[in-house]
N, CA and C of each residue as an Amber inpcrd file, in Angstrom:
protein
   360
  98.2120000  67.6670000 129.1870000  99.2180000  68.0870000 129.9320000
  99.1230000  69.2460000 130.3330000  99.4860000  69.5010000 132.0150000
  99.3600000  70.9640000 132.5560000 100.4530000  71.1840000 132.7700000
 100.6630000  72.4060000 133.1480000 102.0140000  73.0600000 133.4460000
 102.2960000  73.1200000 134.9140000 103.2790000  73.0230000 135.6840000
 103.4730000  73.4710000 137.0550000 103.6190000  74.8450000 137.3070000
 103.2860000  75.0770000 138.4620000 103.4250000  76.8200000 138.9930000
 104.8910000  77.0420000 138.7560000 105.8940000  76.2130000 138.9930000
 107.3370000  76.6640000 138.5340000 107.3390000  76.9860000 137.4450000
 106.9910000  75.9940000 136.4970000 107.2500000  76.3580000 135.0870000
 106.7130000  77.5700000 134.7100000 105.4460000  77.8950000 134.9630000
 104.6290000  79.0670000 134.5860000 105.2570000  80.3500000 135.2250000
 105.7420000  80.0300000 136.3380000 106.6540000  81.5160000 136.8170000
 107.9120000  81.7310000 136.0170000 108.5840000  80.6040000 135.7620000
 109.7570000  80.6160000 134.7390000 109.5790000  81.0600000 133.7160000
 108.1830000  80.8290000 133.0650000 108.1920000  81.9130000 132.1660000
 107.8790000  83.3710000 131.9490000 107.0240000  83.2360000 133.1800000
 106.6410000  84.7520000 133.4430000 108.0390000  85.7030000 133.5270000
 108.8960000  85.1060000 134.4490000 109.9500000  85.8140000 134.4710000
 111.3500000  86.0040000 133.2410000 110.9850000  85.2740000 132.2880000
 111.8660000  85.3530000 131.0670000 111.8630000  86.3830000 130.5260000
 113.1620000  87.2900000 130.2540000 113.2950000  88.3390000 129.6810000
 112.9930000  88.2170000 128.2590000 112.1940000  88.6580000 127.5490000
 111.8210000  88.8300000 126.2150000 112.9240000  88.8550000 125.5120000
 113.7760000  89.6870000 125.5370000 114.9960000  90.1780000 124.7860000
 115.7250000  89.0600000 125.0880000 115.9440000  88.3750000 126.1120000
 116.9800000  87.4550000 126.0750000 116.5140000  86.1020000 125.1600000
 115.4590000  86.1640000 124.6020000 114.9150000  85.0860000 124.2260000
 114.8790000  85.1590000 122.6080000 114.5030000  86.5420000 122.2790000
 114.3150000  87.3950000 120.8870000 115.5170000  86.7900000 120.1730000
 116.8820000  86.7290000 120.3740000 117.9170000  86.3330000 119.3640000
 117.7000000  85.0190000 118.9180000 117.3560000  83.9310000 119.9280000
 117.1530000  82.7300000 119.5030000 115.9570000  82.5680000 118.5560000
 114.9740000  83.0840000 118.6730000 113.8740000  83.5290000 117.4650000
 114.3410000  83.7580000 116.2720000 115.1440000  85.0890000 116.3130000
 116.1240000  85.4010000 114.9000000 116.8220000  84.2030000 114.3730000
 117.5250000  83.5140000 115.1690000 118.7040000  82.4560000 115.0390000
 117.7000000  81.1200000 114.3290000 116.7410000  80.8980000 114.9460000
 115.8490000  79.6890000 114.2760000 115.2950000  80.0880000 113.0150000
 114.6500000  81.0830000 112.7300000 113.8740000  81.6300000 111.5170000
 115.2680000  81.6880000 110.3420000 116.1760000  82.4770000 110.7630000
 117.5040000  82.6150000 109.8240000 117.9900000  81.4670000 109.1780000
 118.0730000  80.3640000 110.0830000 118.7160000  79.2640000 109.6830000
 117.7180000  77.9150000 109.0390000 116.7260000  78.5940000 108.9930000
 115.5700000  78.0200000 108.1230000 115.4410000  78.6200000 106.8170000
 116.0010000  79.7040000 106.7290000 115.4770000  80.3430000 105.4860000
 114.5570000  81.5050000 105.3400000 114.0450000  81.8430000 106.7170000
 113.1570000  82.9550000 106.8030000 113.8670000  84.2650000 107.0530000
 113.1410000  85.1110000 107.0040000 113.6640000  86.5250000 107.4720000
 113.2690000  86.9510000 108.6780000 113.8700000  88.0100000 109.2900000
 113.7340000  88.7290000 110.3290000 112.4110000  89.5350000 110.1060000
 112.1420000  89.9620000 108.9700000 110.6970000  90.6430000 108.6490000
 109.7830000  89.8050000 108.5530000 110.0060000  88.5610000 108.2020000
 108.6900000  87.5520000 108.3660000 108.7740000  87.3990000 110.1520000
 109.4360000  87.4540000 110.8580000 109.6060000  86.8270000 112.1280000
 108.7250000  88.2920000 112.6700000 109.0780000  89.3410000 112.2920000
 108.3470000  90.3320000 113.2470000 106.8230000  90.4770000 112.8220000
 106.8010000  90.1030000 111.4950000 105.1770000  89.7160000 110.6330000
 104.3690000  89.1600000 111.3790000 105.0100000  88.0000000 112.1460000
 104.3060000  86.9800000 113.0880000 104.0450000  87.3490000 114.3310000
 105.0630000  88.0700000 114.8760000 105.1300000  88.5310000 116.1420000
 103.7430000  89.7070000 116.0290000 104.0180000  90.5930000 115.1930000
 102.9160000  91.6980000 115.4390000 101.3450000  91.2120000 115.1020000
 101.7220000  89.9810000 113.9470000 100.0110000  89.4970000 114.1300000
  99.2460000  88.9750000 115.4660000 100.2550000  88.2510000 116.1430000
  99.8400000  87.7730000 117.4440000  99.8280000  89.1420000 118.3860000
 100.7410000  89.6190000 118.8650000 100.9900000  90.8640000 119.9150000
 100.4550000  91.9530000 119.5900000 100.4320000  92.6510000 118.1670000
 100.0070000  93.9870000 117.7210000 101.5160000  95.0440000 117.8260000
 102.5380000  94.4360000 118.3680000 103.6030000  95.0280000 118.3880000
 104.1040000  95.1030000 116.9190000 104.7170000  96.2780000 116.4680000
 105.3390000  96.6870000 115.4080000 106.8290000  96.4070000 115.6670000
 107.7750000  96.6270000 114.6060000 109.2220000  96.5960000 114.8910000
 109.8170000  97.6090000 115.9110000 109.4460000  98.6960000 115.9060000
 109.5160000  99.8450000 116.7680000 109.2380000  99.4230000 118.2770000
 108.2120000  99.2110000 118.3940000 107.7490000  98.7120000 119.7930000
 108.5700000  97.6890000 120.3360000 108.6860000  96.3180000 119.2710000
 109.4590000  95.3770000 119.7970000 111.0770000  95.5940000 120.3900000
 111.3820000  96.7550000 119.7130000 112.6270000  97.1500000 119.9220000
 112.8950000  97.9750000 121.1440000 111.8090000  98.7860000 121.5910000
 111.6110000  99.4830000 123.0350000 111.3600000  98.5410000 123.8580000
 110.7530000  97.0760000 123.6600000 110.3190000  96.2960000 124.7100000
 111.6680000  95.6680000 125.0790000 112.4950000  95.2880000 123.9930000
 113.9380000  94.8280000 124.4880000 114.5100000  95.4770000 124.9490000
 114.5250000  96.9640000 124.9870000 115.5380000  97.8500000 125.4650000
 115.1510000  97.8100000 126.7290000 113.8970000  97.7110000 126.9910000
 113.4160000  98.0780000 128.3640000 113.4780000  96.7670000 129.4140000
 114.0600000  95.7930000 128.5380000 114.1110000  94.4360000 129.0390000
 112.8870000  93.7360000 129.9580000 111.8730000  93.9540000 129.3820000
 110.4730000  93.5540000 129.8070000 110.2720000  91.9300000 129.8230000
 109.7860000  91.4910000 130.8000000 109.4980000  89.9500000 131.2260000
 108.5790000  89.5920000 130.3010000 108.4310000  88.3600000 130.0630000
 107.0840000  87.7710000 129.0480000 106.0020000  88.3450000 129.7710000
 105.9130000  88.2160000 131.1800000 104.8130000  88.6370000 131.8840000
 104.1170000  89.9330000 131.2220000 105.2900000  91.0480000 131.3860000
 104.9590000  92.4140000 130.7840000 104.7540000  92.4660000 129.2890000
 105.4970000  91.7400000 128.6160000 105.1700000  91.8050000 127.2120000
 103.8100000  91.0790000 127.0720000 103.1250000  90.1740000 127.3890000
 101.9090000  89.7060000 127.1320000 100.8880000  90.6400000 127.8620000
 100.9620000  91.4080000 128.7000000 100.1590000  92.2280000 129.4980000
 100.0820000  93.4600000 128.6560000 101.1290000  93.9540000 127.9260000
 100.7550000  95.2280000 127.1340000 100.4400000  94.9280000 125.7310000
 100.1850000  93.3720000 125.3640000 100.1500000  93.0120000 123.8340000
  98.5760000  92.8170000 123.7450000  98.0780000  93.2350000 122.5650000
  96.6980000  93.0810000 122.0090000  96.5300000  91.7650000 121.0430000
  96.5870000  90.7680000 122.2460000  96.1440000  89.5510000 121.3860000
  95.7100000  89.3930000 120.1820000  95.9120000  88.7640000 119.2030000
  95.0750000  88.5850000 117.9630000  93.6470000  87.7390000 118.2400000
  92.4020000  88.2990000 117.7010000  91.3070000  87.5180000 118.2560000
  91.2880000  86.1500000 117.5620000  92.3550000  85.9470000 116.5770000
  92.5620000  84.4520000 116.1560000  93.1030000  83.5280000 116.7550000
  94.1060000  84.0560000 117.6600000  95.0590000  83.2640000 118.4910000
  94.6310000  81.9350000 119.0510000  93.4380000  81.9420000 119.4510000
  92.6220000  80.5830000 119.8820000  92.9750000  79.7070000 119.1490000
  92.9920000  79.9220000 117.6910000  93.0220000  78.9410000 116.8790000
  94.3710000  78.1960000 116.4740000  95.6230000  78.6650000 117.3060000
  96.8040000  78.1410000 117.5320000  96.8920000  77.1030000 118.1950000
  96.7670000  75.6680000 117.4040000  96.5380000  74.4750000 118.2110000
  98.0670000  73.4940000 118.0020000  98.0110000  72.7630000 118.3930000
  99.2070000  71.4950000 118.6970000 100.1650000  71.5090000 119.8130000
 100.9280000  70.8270000 119.4680000 102.1660000  70.5830000 120.2860000
 103.2800000  71.6580000 120.3090000 103.8710000  72.1260000 121.2480000
 105.0720000  72.8720000 121.3670000 106.0150000  72.6150000 122.4170000
 107.2710000  72.2130000 122.6320000 107.8430000  72.0160000 123.9650000
 107.2550000  71.2510000 124.7350000 106.7570000  70.1710000 124.0930000
 105.9970000  69.0870000 124.7840000 104.7930000  69.2010000 125.5060000
 104.1690000  70.5440000 125.2770000 102.9330000  70.7060000 125.8350000
 101.7950000  70.9720000 124.8060000 100.5080000  70.3760000 124.8010000
  99.4520000  70.7170000 124.1230000  98.8380000  72.0410000 124.1280000
  98.8550000  73.0600000 123.2780000  98.4830000  74.5560000 123.6810000
  97.3350000  74.3460000 123.9930000  96.3370000  73.6920000 123.6980000
  94.8480000  73.7400000 124.0230000  94.4620000  73.2270000 125.5790000
  95.4880000  72.3910000 126.0120000  95.3870000  72.0110000 127.5410000
  96.1020000  72.8440000 128.3350000  96.7980000  74.1430000 127.6820000
  97.4450000  74.8320000 128.8540000  96.3050000  75.8180000 129.5230000
  96.6330000  75.6890000 130.9170000  95.3900000  76.5420000 131.5210000
  95.8380000  78.0880000 132.3310000  97.2660000  77.9960000 132.6020000
  97.3320000  79.5200000 132.7600000  97.8340000  80.3510000 131.5330000
  97.0170000  81.5110000 131.5570000  96.9050000  82.1400000 130.2490000
  98.4900000  82.5780000 129.7320000  99.1860000  83.1520000 130.5020000
 100.3440000  83.7350000 130.4390000 101.2580000  82.5810000 129.7100000
 101.4370000  81.2370000 129.9790000 101.9530000  80.2280000 129.5350000
 101.3710000  80.1110000 128.1700000 100.0540000  80.0600000 128.2660000
  99.4490000  79.7150000 126.9320000  99.6690000  80.7120000 125.6090000
  99.9030000  81.7610000 126.1690000 100.2320000  83.0280000 125.1480000
 101.5940000  82.7530000 124.7070000 102.6870000  82.6270000 125.4760000
 104.0110000  82.3770000 125.2330000 104.1800000  81.1420000 124.3840000
 103.3700000  80.0520000 124.6910000 103.5630000  78.9710000 123.6310000
 102.9050000  79.1980000 122.4050000 101.8420000  80.0690000 122.1180000
 101.3890000  80.4290000 120.9770000 102.4280000  81.2050000 120.1560000
 103.2810000  82.1930000 120.8360000 104.2790000  82.7410000 120.0640000
 105.4770000  81.5200000 119.8720000 105.6830000  80.6850000 120.6900000
 106.5040000  79.6780000 120.2610000 106.2360000  78.5810000 118.9060000
 105.0010000  78.7570000 119.0280000 104.2080000  77.7010000 118.0990000
 104.4200000  78.6580000 116.4910000 103.8740000  79.9210000 116.6070000
 104.0740000  80.3810000 115.1060000 105.0910000  80.7460000 114.6660000
 106.3320000  80.8790000 115.8160000 107.6140000  81.1880000 115.3800000
 107.9990000  79.4250000 114.8680000 107.5590000  78.4630000 115.2720000
 108.4110000  77.2910000 114.9310000 107.3720000  76.8460000 113.6620000
 106.3820000  77.3840000 113.3900000 105.7800000  76.9740000 111.9380000
 106.3920000  78.1390000 110.8860000 106.6800000  79.2040000 111.5630000
 107.6420000  80.1890000 110.2990000 108.8250000  79.5530000 109.9020000
 109.4870000  79.1910000 110.8920000 110.9540000  78.3260000 110.6910000
 110.5990000  76.8750000 110.0080000 109.4640000  76.4200000 110.1620000
 109.1600000  74.9500000 109.1320000 108.7330000  75.0410000 107.9030000
 108.3910000  76.4910000 107.3900000 108.1690000  76.8030000 106.3030000
 106.7370000  76.8400000 105.9030000 105.9040000  77.3350000 106.7670000
 104.5050000  77.5200000 106.7270000 104.3410000  78.9740000 106.0760000
 103.1680000  79.0600000 105.3850000 102.9540000  80.3570000 104.6980000
 102.6460000  81.5560000 105.7270000 103.0380000  82.4860000 105.7340000
 102.0470000  83.5340000 106.6240000 100.6860000  83.4790000 106.6150000
 100.2340000  83.3250000 105.5160000  98.6500000  83.3160000 105.5660000
  98.0550000  82.2820000 106.4170000  98.6500000  81.0270000 106.1670000
  98.1790000  79.8030000 107.1570000  98.6130000  80.3220000 108.5510000
  99.8850000  80.6630000 108.9740000 100.0940000  81.1780000 110.3160000
  99.0930000  82.0250000 111.0290000  98.8020000  82.8740000 110.0630000
  97.5970000  84.1580000 110.4440000  96.4870000  83.5760000 110.8010000
  96.2070000  82.2490000 110.2220000  94.8280000  81.4620000 110.5340000
  93.8920000  82.3390000 109.7220000  94.1460000  82.6740000 108.5010000
  93.2920000  82.9730000 107.4910000  92.0630000  82.1960000 106.6410000
């Protein structure tokens, strides 16, 4: 399933800080911690908690967020379906990166161990 240009543009313009509270709520509702959330975000992007807070305060878009990220070399191992899209088939690099993030946060919320999320 390929994404549409409109879908890709919508993701690019989303403000990371507007979505972040939803990530927190999702993992906490399932008994996981904000610290674990930060660990998976840092694994994928290289952003520690301090940098995340700076990006949130700066109100960066997902486009800017991922431009500044140092994507983990094992990110390509993140596979599966998230938000109705098979990650491996997403052609737009930014949309694929955003779905990587969605997928690992979903895995955390579903109880997957950090080692498995980190593709070790």
